[in-house]
C-alpha positions, -999 to +999 in steps of 0.1 A: -252-061+829-228-088+841-197-092+819-214-077+789-213-043+773-245-023+770-258-030+735-261+000+713-275-019+683-298-049+683-311-069+654-342-090+659-352-120+637-388-131+642-404-135+608-438-150+617-465-156+627-487-127+638-494-140+673-458-150+679-447-116+667-472-100+691-456-120+720-422-110+708-431-073+709-435-074+747-399-086+749-386-061+725-403-033+743-390-045+776-355-041+761-364-006+748-374+004+784-341-009+798-319+004+770-338+035+756-309+046+734-304+012+718-311+011+680-333-018+672-337-034+638-364-061+632-363-085+603-398-098+599-423-113+575-441-090+550-475-094+567-461-091+602-443-058+592-477-041+593-480-049+630-444-041+639-446-007+622-471+003+649-445+001+677-422+031+682-385+034+675-380+001+656-365-001+621-385-026+602-370-047+574-395-070+557-385-104+544-408-118+517-406-156+517-424-156+484-394-142+467-374-174+473-336-172+474-338-136+462-356-126+494-325-137+514-301-118+492-322-087+495-320-088+533-282-096+532-276-067+508-295-042+530-275-052+561-241-061+545-224-029+558-238-031+593-226-049+624-248-053+654-238-057+690-265-084+695-286-105+672-317-120+689-326-150+668-361-155+681-373-181+655-357-215+651-372-222+617-345-228+590-357-199+569-350-176+599-316-191+604-307-186+567-316-149+572-292-149+602-264-162+580-260-128+564-263-107+596-231-097+614-233-095+652-209-100+681-235-120+701-259-142+683-284-155+708-309-183+702-333-205+722-323-228+750-319-265+741-355-274+751-370-247+728-346-249+700-351-270+668-341-272+632-303-269+639-306-234+652-275-240+674-254-239+642-263-203+636-258-188+671-230-185+697-252-181+728-285-195+742-311-180+765-314-197+799-336-227+802-369-221+820-397-242+835-422-217+821-437-231+789-456-202+774-442-189+741-441-154+756-419-166+784-395-179+758-394-145+741-387-128+774-357-151+778-340-130+751-347-098+771-331-114+802-301-125+781-292-089+774-296-078+810-332-068+813-345-073+848-381-062+845-398-087+822-434-079+831-451-080+797-466-048+784-473-035+749-473-001+733-490-005+699-498+028+684-529+029+661-532+058+637-560+083+640-573+073+605-575+036+616-592+046+649-618+066+630-624+039+605-629+013+632-653+037+651-673+039+619-676+001+617-686-006+653-719+008+665-715+034+692-746+023+711-747-011+727-718-036+731-696-050+703-687-086+700-659-092+675-653-128+662-622-138+643-635-173+633-606-186+612-569-193+616-542-199+590-547-237+597-583-247+591-581-276+615-579-251+644-612-234+634-643-238+655-674-251+639-698-231+618-727-241+639-709-231+671-701-197+658-737-193+647-750-203+682-727-178+699-738-150+675-775-158+681-769-157+719-752-123+716-778-109+693-806-119+716-788-099+744-786-069+721-749-071+713-736-060+679-715-087+661-686-081+637-665-108+619-629-101+611-602-121+592-577-122+564-585-123+526-576-160+525-602-179+505-609-204+533-614-177+558-638-158+535-657-191+528-661-199+566-673-164+573-698-166+544-711-199+558-715-184+593-734-152+582-756-171+557-777-181+587-785-144+595-802-115+578-779-091+560-779-064+586-775-086+617-738-094+613-711-070+600-688-093+580-654-077+575-635-108+567-610-100+539-620-064+540-595-049+564-558-041+566-538-055+595-538-021+612-576-017+607-581-051+622-560-041+652-581-010+656-613-030+655-600-054+682-589-024+703-624-009+702-642-042+707-659-050+740-650-087+736-632-108+711-638-145+705-613-165+684-596-198+680-558-202+685-547-174+662-530-140+660-561-119+670-562-135+705-527-122+712-535-088+697-565-086+720-544-096+749-519-068+740-546-042+735-562-052+769-594-062+751-612-091+768-607-122+748-621-158+748-597-181+731-608-215+718-582-244+721-581-281+712-549-288+693-523-268+714-520-263+751-533-228+759-508-227+787-482-224+759-501-206+732-530-189+748-535-151+755-509-146+781-527-123+805-562-139+800-556-176+803-586-178+827-609-168+798-600-196+774-622-226+765-600-256+762-605-292+755-568-298+750-563-319+782-590-344+775-581-346+738-544-353+744-552-378+771-575-397+748-550-396+719-519-405+739-530-421+771-510-395+790-518-363+807-503-330+794-480-329+824-465-363+813-458-351+777-433-327+761-448-292+763-449-289+725-472-320+721-500-313+697-534-330+694-534-345+659-571-353+656-583-330+628-618-329+643-606-320+678-623-286+677-657-303+675-652-312+712-659-275+720-696-272+724-718-242+719-728-243+756-691-242+767-685-210+748-718-193+756-712-201+793-677-186+791-692-156+773-716-151+802-688-155+828-664-131+811-691-105+805-703-107+842-668-105+856-651-081+832-680-062+817-707-061+843-727-033+825-724-050+791-745-082+796-776-067+780-773-038+756-799-016+740 
């Protein structure tokens, strides 16, 4: 590594969200491959900790934002006697920077100027290199490059327990093909329509597919799932929204034949687990936030929505620009998603189109 010592201890700060943490895992595991003896500590959100604990050889220190200022003092107390060779400050939000205040490290590396916000530069002493690549994962890989990693090909090693594998096997029918839908996100405006989800489910059921819904225990997610399944007989759709742990949800995604979801954590988990995924996008450019290795599978109306809203193409706008229309997801029609379903199944799962 040019002009830098090989790091023996590395601290990661990436608190949230689940999808971003999943992208960050690929960078952290690239570092582990390059420096197999490096000790890695990851300060993360309480929910995200359930995912990070599934990757090998990482010390996980959860930060609970619901504890207010006490949460910061708890982290600082745990780490007060430790000094790291490198701190990778992989989240520019102020709450992450406040966590960084109490962490001692020789090198404190943050985002480049284009990606950095919220005064992150005040909490770091180095930046990653600027890049023309706009995907979130590419930004994460910039941290791996900053510590000397040369092979930044994204891969994931997420280890699911046998008990979670067995539980998921019991939830997904062994015969036929399994479509898993994660209909909701943490931000309701990014959800696809109830009718659209119902039309997709009808199409899959008519082809003999088994359908399962997954999601968090959030009340709005449970309500959306209830509205969707209300259209069907009790035994037609397996509604697991609010019924799984994070690790069980990952096991379900891992065993699915296909996942369909809006811009949310499950799309990135499916990408990491090499499960075919169709992501649905209107508010954010999927070239920045889509499933990194499966961007060809997305259904996106972002380009037309942003053009109508701003009068400019996405290439003429800052790469973070978001569509603000709260009804933008309604631009995605049932036919768009069903056609993509057919395309993905024919291309990736040629023997799965019709199941018995």
